[in-house]
FIGUPA-897838 format. One record per residue (C-alpha): residue number from 0; residue in three letters; x, y, z. Coordinates in Angstrom, 2 decimals, always signed. Layout:
<recs>
[NUM, "ALA", [X, Y, Z]]
...
</recs>
This chain:
<recs>
[0, "UNK", [-1.74, -11.76, -8.53]]
[1, "UNK", [-4.97, -12.10, -10.03]]
[2, "UNK", [-5.70, -10.40, -13.73]]
[3, "UNK", [-9.27, -11.30, -13.75]]
[4, "UNK", [-10.46, -7.93, -12.16]]
[5, "UNK", [-10.53, -4.44, -13.29]]
[6, "UNK", [-10.82, -3.15, -17.13]]
[7, "UNK", [-11.10, -5.28, -19.98]]
[8, "UNK", [-8.59, -6.47, -21.70]]
[9, "UNK", [-6.97, -3.92, -23.92]]
[10, "UNK", [-8.66, -1.01, -22.29]]
[11, "UNK", [-6.58, +1.65, -20.79]]
[12, "UNK", [-6.73, +2.26, -16.99]]
[13, "UNK", [-6.45, +5.50, -15.98]]
[14, "UNK", [-5.22, +7.03, -12.39]]
[15, "UNK", [-5.15, +10.55, -11.29]]
[16, "UNK", [-2.78, +11.09, -8.31]]
[17, "UNK", [-3.23, +13.96, -6.24]]
[18, "UNK", [-0.19, +14.82, -3.98]]
[19, "UNK", [+1.22, +17.65, -1.88]]
[20, "UNK", [+4.66, +16.65, -1.15]]
[21, "UNK", [+7.58, +13.97, -1.04]]
[22, "UNK", [+5.34, +11.14, +0.21]]
[23, "UNK", [+2.93, +11.44, -2.43]]
[24, "UNK", [+5.16, +12.39, -5.09]]
[25, "UNK", [+7.27, +9.40, -4.52]]
[26, "UNK", [+4.35, +7.03, -5.05]]
[27, "UNK", [+3.40, +8.92, -8.09]]
[28, "UNK", [+6.70, +8.75, -9.78]]
[29, "UNK", [+6.79, +4.87, -8.66]]
[30, "UNK", [+3.35, +4.00, -10.74]]
[31, "UNK", [+4.92, +5.82, -13.65]]
[32, "UNK", [+7.86, +4.04, -13.85]]
[33, "UNK", [+6.45, +0.57, -13.09]]
[34, "UNK", [+2.80, +0.65, -13.89]]
[35, "UNK", [+1.39, -2.03, -16.38]]
[36, "UNK", [+1.69, -0.70, -19.75]]
[37, "UNK", [-2.30, -0.11, -20.05]]
[38, "UNK", [-2.31, +2.09, -17.23]]
[39, "UNK", [-2.39, +6.16, -17.66]]
[40, "UNK", [-1.07, +7.63, -14.73]]
[41, "UNK", [-1.87, +11.70, -14.44]]
[42, "UNK", [-0.88, +13.77, -11.79]]
[43, "UNK", [-2.26, +16.88, -10.26]]
[44, "UNK", [+0.02, +18.85, -7.31]]
[45, "UNK", [-2.35, +20.39, -4.88]]
[46, "UNK", [-1.73, +23.65, -3.07]]
[47, "UNK", [+0.60, +22.46, +0.11]]
[48, "UNK", [-1.56, +25.05, +2.57]]
[49, "UNK", [-5.28, +24.25, +2.54]]
[50, "UNK", [-7.64, +25.74, +4.79]]
[51, "UNK", [-9.12, +23.30, +7.53]]
[52, "UNK", [-12.66, +23.95, +6.58]]
[53, "UNK", [-13.16, +24.13, +2.67]]
[54, "UNK", [-16.36, +25.67, +1.52]]
[55, "UNK", [-16.12, +25.83, -1.98]]
[56, "UNK", [-13.57, +23.22, -3.51]]
[57, "UNK", [-13.58, +25.28, -7.09]]
[58, "UNK", [-11.49, +27.89, -5.30]]
[59, "UNK", [-8.69, +25.31, -4.98]]
[60, "UNK", [-8.93, +23.23, -8.31]]
[61, "UNK", [-7.91, +23.66, -11.70]]
[62, "UNK", [-10.55, +23.97, -14.51]]
[63, "UNK", [-10.50, +20.44, -15.74]]
[64, "UNK", [-8.97, +16.90, -15.05]]
[65, "UNK", [-8.33, +14.07, -17.13]]
[66, "UNK", [-10.62, +11.16, -17.12]]
[67, "UNK", [-9.56, +8.20, -14.56]]
[68, "UNK", [-10.98, +5.12, -13.17]]
[69, "UNK", [-9.46, +5.68, -9.82]]
[70, "UNK", [-8.39, +8.65, -8.14]]
[71, "UNK", [-5.26, +8.41, -5.57]]
[72, "UNK", [-5.52, +10.96, -2.79]]
[73, "UNK", [-2.07, +11.37, -1.24]]
[74, "UNK", [-2.55, +14.27, +0.69]]
[75, "UNK", [-0.36, +15.39, +3.54]]
[76, "UNK", [-2.89, +17.80, +5.05]]
[77, "UNK", [-6.76, +16.81, +5.97]]
[78, "UNK", [-7.77, +19.74, +3.68]]
[79, "UNK", [-6.94, +17.65, +0.64]]
[80, "UNK", [-9.42, +15.04, +1.33]]
[81, "UNK", [-12.38, +17.74, +1.41]]
[82, "UNK", [-11.32, +18.23, -2.50]]
[83, "UNK", [-11.67, +14.54, -3.25]]
[84, "UNK", [-15.39, +14.22, -3.86]]
[85, "UNK", [-15.00, +17.17, -6.26]]
[86, "UNK", [-12.11, +15.74, -8.04]]
[87, "UNK", [-13.71, +12.44, -8.27]]
[88, "UNK", [-16.95, +14.04, -10.25]]
[89, "UNK", [-14.86, +15.88, -12.37]]
[90, "UNK", [-12.72, +13.25, -13.89]]
[91, "UNK", [-15.72, +10.68, -13.48]]
[92, "UNK", [-13.63, +8.22, -11.40]]
[93, "UNK", [-15.53, +5.50, -9.95]]
[94, "UNK", [-13.45, +4.65, -7.11]]
[95, "UNK", [-11.06, +6.61, -4.62]]
[96, "UNK", [-8.14, +5.29, -2.47]]
[97, "UNK", [-7.26, +7.51, +0.41]]
[98, "UNK", [-4.51, +5.96, +2.13]]
[99, "UNK", [-3.49, +6.48, +5.33]]
[100, "UNK", [+0.50, +6.60, +6.20]]
[101, "UNK", [+0.22, +9.00, +8.91]]
[102, "UNK", [-2.90, +9.45, +11.10]]
[103, "UNK", [-2.55, +13.57, +11.03]]
[104, "UNK", [-2.93, +13.57, +7.75]]
[105, "UNK", [-6.15, +12.02, +7.26]]
[106, "UNK", [-7.78, +11.48, +10.78]]
[107, "UNK", [-10.20, +8.71, +11.33]]
[108, "UNK", [-12.73, +10.64, +11.59]]
[109, "UNK", [-12.22, +12.66, +8.45]]
[110, "UNK", [-11.80, +9.22, +6.18]]
[111, "UNK", [-15.59, +7.95, +7.66]]
[112, "UNK", [-16.70, +11.48, +6.49]]
[113, "UNK", [-15.26, +11.13, +3.17]]
[114, "UNK", [-16.52, +7.31, +2.62]]
[115, "UNK", [-19.95, +8.57, +3.39]]
[116, "UNK", [-19.53, +11.53, +0.81]]
[117, "UNK", [-18.25, +9.23, -1.67]]
[118, "UNK", [-20.95, +6.55, -1.10]]
[119, "UNK", [-23.57, +9.27, -1.84]]
[120, "UNK", [-22.37, +9.49, -5.33]]
[121, "UNK", [-21.85, +6.17, -5.82]]
[122, "UNK", [-18.07, +6.07, -5.90]]
[123, "UNK", [-16.41, +3.04, -4.06]]
[124, "UNK", [-13.30, +3.75, -1.49]]
[125, "UNK", [-10.59, +2.13, +0.63]]
[126, "UNK", [-8.76, +3.86, +3.08]]
[127, "UNK", [-5.54, +1.35, +3.80]]
[128, "UNK", [-3.96, +1.72, +7.29]]
[129, "UNK", [-0.59, +1.79, +5.98]]
[130, "UNK", [-0.71, +1.99, +2.23]]
[131, "UNK", [+1.01, -1.32, +1.99]]
[132, "UNK", [-1.81, -3.28, +3.90]]
[133, "UNK", [-3.76, -3.32, +0.40]]
[134, "UNK", [-4.82, -6.57, -1.33]]
[135, "UNK", [-7.51, -7.51, -3.73]]
[136, "UNK", [-10.31, -7.79, -1.02]]
[137, "UNK", [-9.04, -6.25, +1.85]]
[138, "UNK", [-6.57, -3.64, +3.85]]
[139, "UNK", [-5.47, -2.92, +7.24]]
[140, "UNK", [-3.50, -5.52, +9.55]]
[141, "UNK", [-5.29, -7.61, +12.30]]
[142, "UNK", [-7.26, -6.60, +14.37]]
[143, "UNK", [-8.19, -3.67, +12.10]]
[144, "UNK", [-9.03, -5.73, +8.74]]
[145, "UNK", [-11.40, -4.20, +6.48]]
[146, "UNK", [-12.86, -6.31, +3.56]]
[147, "UNK", [-14.16, -4.86, +0.40]]
[148, "UNK", [-15.64, -6.05, -3.10]]
[149, "UNK", [-14.69, -3.25, -5.86]]
[150, "UNK", [-12.89, -4.53, -9.23]]
[151, "UNK", [-11.43, -0.97, -9.81]]
[152, "UNK", [-9.66, -0.93, -6.44]]
[153, "UNK", [-8.78, -4.81, -6.65]]
[154, "UNK", [-7.41, -4.24, -10.11]]
[155, "UNK", [-4.73, -1.97, -8.67]]
[156, "UNK", [-4.07, -3.94, -5.91]]
[157, "UNK", [-3.22, -6.78, -7.71]]
[158, "UNK", [+0.06, -4.70, -8.54]]
[159, "UNK", [+0.77, -2.51, -5.72]]
[160, "UNK", [+0.10, -2.63, -1.85]]
[161, "UNK", [+0.88, -5.26, +0.61]]
[162, "UNK", [+4.10, -6.93, -0.75]]
[163, "UNK", [+4.10, -9.91, -2.23]]
[164, "UNK", [+7.61, -12.12, -3.70]]
[165, "UNK", [+8.55, -15.53, -4.77]]
[166, "UNK", [+11.92, -16.68, -3.86]]
[167, "UNK", [+14.91, -18.40, -5.87]]
[168, "UNK", [+16.94, -20.22, -3.52]]
[169, "UNK", [+20.50, -21.81, -3.97]]
[170, "UNK", [+21.68, -23.76, -1.03]]
[171, "UNK", [+21.64, -21.21, +1.98]]
[172, "UNK", [+21.68, -17.88, +0.02]]
[173, "UNK", [+18.68, -16.10, -1.77]]
[174, "UNK", [+19.93, -15.40, -5.13]]
[175, "UNK", [+16.58, -13.52, -6.51]]
[176, "UNK", [+13.58, -12.42, -4.97]]
[177, "UNK", [+10.82, -11.80, -7.78]]
[178, "UNK", [+8.12, -8.99, -6.70]]
[179, "UNK", [+4.90, -9.94, -7.38]]
[180, "UNK", [+3.28, -7.31, -5.82]]
[181, "UNK", [+5.28, -4.08, -4.95]]
[182, "UNK", [+4.55, -1.55, -2.16]]
[183, "UNK", [+2.86, +1.51, -3.83]]
[184, "UNK", [+6.18, +3.71, -2.84]]
[185, "UNK", [+8.35, +0.80, -4.17]]
[186, "UNK", [+9.98, -0.30, -0.94]]
[187, "UNK", [+8.99, -4.00, -1.89]]
[188, "UNK", [+11.02, -3.63, -5.07]]
[189, "UNK", [+14.19, -1.74, -3.29]]
[190, "UNK", [+14.53, -4.24, -0.51]]
[191, "UNK", [+14.10, -7.27, -2.98]]
[192, "UNK", [+17.14, -5.81, -4.95]]
[193, "UNK", [+18.98, -5.08, -1.84]]
[194, "UNK", [+18.51, -8.97, -0.91]]
[195, "UNK", [+20.08, -10.54, -3.76]]
[196, "UNK", [+22.96, -13.02, -2.80]]
[197, "UNK", [+22.01, -12.64, +0.92]]
[198, "UNK", [+22.15, -15.45, +3.14]]
[199, "UNK", [+18.96, -17.09, +4.23]]
[200, "UNK", [+19.72, -16.67, +8.09]]
[201, "UNK", [+20.14, -12.87, +7.79]]
[202, "UNK", [+17.35, -12.31, +4.99]]
[203, "UNK", [+14.78, -10.66, +7.57]]
[204, "UNK", [+17.26, -8.80, +9.39]]
[205, "UNK", [+18.58, -7.11, +6.63]]
[206, "UNK", [+14.86, -6.39, +5.11]]
[207, "UNK", [+14.40, -4.82, +8.32]]
[208, "UNK", [+17.08, -2.44, +7.65]]
[209, "UNK", [+16.40, -1.91, +4.00]]
[210, "UNK", [+12.78, -0.91, +4.84]]
[211, "UNK", [+13.83, +1.35, +7.25]]
[212, "UNK", [+16.75, +2.85, +4.93]]
[213, "UNK", [+14.53, +3.18, +2.06]]
[214, "UNK", [+13.17, +5.27, +4.01]]
[215, "UNK", [+9.48, +4.22, +4.56]]
[216, "UNK", [+7.79, +7.60, +5.08]]
[217, "UNK", [+4.73, +6.02, +7.38]]
[218, "UNK", [+4.34, +7.81, +10.78]]
[219, "UNK", [+6.33, +7.20, +13.83]]
[220, "UNK", [+3.60, +8.37, +16.28]]
[221, "UNK", [+1.70, +5.25, +17.82]]
[222, "UNK", [-1.45, +4.49, +15.97]]
[223, "UNK", [-4.57, +4.15, +18.61]]
[224, "UNK", [-5.91, +1.18, +17.01]]
[225, "UNK", [-2.45, -0.76, +16.12]]
[226, "UNK", [-1.15, +0.46, +19.61]]
[227, "UNK", [+2.12, +0.59, +17.37]]
[228, "UNK", [+3.54, +3.02, +14.96]]
[229, "UNK", [+2.46, +2.59, +11.29]]
[230, "UNK", [+6.15, +2.59, +10.14]]
[231, "UNK", [+6.75, -0.76, +12.50]]
[232, "UNK", [+3.28, -2.33, +10.87]]
[233, "UNK", [+4.45, -1.53, +7.53]]
[234, "UNK", [+8.03, -3.09, +8.35]]
[235, "UNK", [+6.13, -6.17, +9.61]]
[236, "UNK", [+3.93, -6.45, +6.38]]
[237, "UNK", [+6.95, -6.36, +4.67]]
[238, "UNK", [+8.93, -9.18, +6.51]]
[239, "UNK", [+5.69, -11.32, +6.52]]
[240, "UNK", [+5.48, -11.24, +2.90]]
[241, "UNK", [+9.61, -12.33, +2.81]]
[242, "UNK", [+8.34, -14.95, +5.37]]
[243, "UNK", [+6.05, -16.27, +3.10]]
[244, "UNK", [+8.45, -16.53, +0.21]]
[245, "UNK", [+11.00, -18.22, +2.24]]
[246, "UNK", [+8.94, -20.53, +4.13]]
[247, "UNK", [+9.78, -23.47, +1.80]]
[248, "UNK", [+13.50, -23.14, +2.31]]
[249, "UNK", [+13.60, -22.71, +5.80]]
[250, "UNK", [+14.99, -25.36, +8.04]]
[251, "UNK", [+12.67, -26.34, +11.00]]
[252, "UNK", [+14.43, -27.03, +14.31]]
[253, "UNK", [+12.38, -29.12, +16.69]]
[254, "UNK", [+13.26, -28.65, +20.46]]
[255, "UNK", [+13.13, -31.90, +22.77]]
[256, "UNK", [+12.63, -30.80, +26.52]]
[257, "UNK", [+15.33, -31.70, +28.66]]
[258, "UNK", [+15.43, -34.84, +30.34]]
[259, "UNK", [+12.97, -36.37, +28.04]]
[260, "UNK", [+13.60, -39.84, +26.47]]
[261, "UNK", [+11.76, -41.00, +23.32]]
[262, "UNK", [+9.94, -44.11, +23.30]]
[263, "UNK", [+10.57, -44.82, +27.27]]
[264, "UNK", [+9.41, -48.05, +28.30]]
[265, "UNK", [+7.38, -47.68, +31.26]]
</recs>
């Protein structure tokens, strides 16, 4: 992944993670354990129960937050999104990523409102659905791909987002799968570890099982835009990345229509 974007070389990159439950805490923990050395990860656990409409964000926020370049909004209730603009102001963030792994946590209409509030503040934003669709210049999966240009979000996405692998193969076995970009939740790293020594012919099926049993915490209800569940979309993104890494080693089988004779003379 590209390293030409984001903070100047040698400068710390601050991320403030806002979360409420298991999904957000797992993402935060994965960043704390595997982020580049110059990243500084801060965390704030928001109240699990928030009103549907928040008039005074200050009533639910601490007195201060550490400075941060980027805010990750990992809420499991729509109320948290309404706190994000004030949090971004308090920590002087330049960008916000508010992933949507379950539509009920951040409905499309609220995401659109949040984008507008942040834009008025001069803060860039991205709303990857699911989180593991994020790259350095886009997010979401076809036919819902959204392009963006922001160096802060792109710097994060160079390390966490849509999975990317490099494979080492010997004979018919996958000897090692290097994680070039992990999913923010750590699923790509988990899958790579589980596939070590796997037969190439079994790798894609096994990757699907590893993704399911990690477990992926994306939603199991059908998303209207994709006409599919976000868990299924996430699994396909992972398998697509594995296919790309294994492509040079996969044998192409050409099928000849029955009854066809090559170079048949007239």
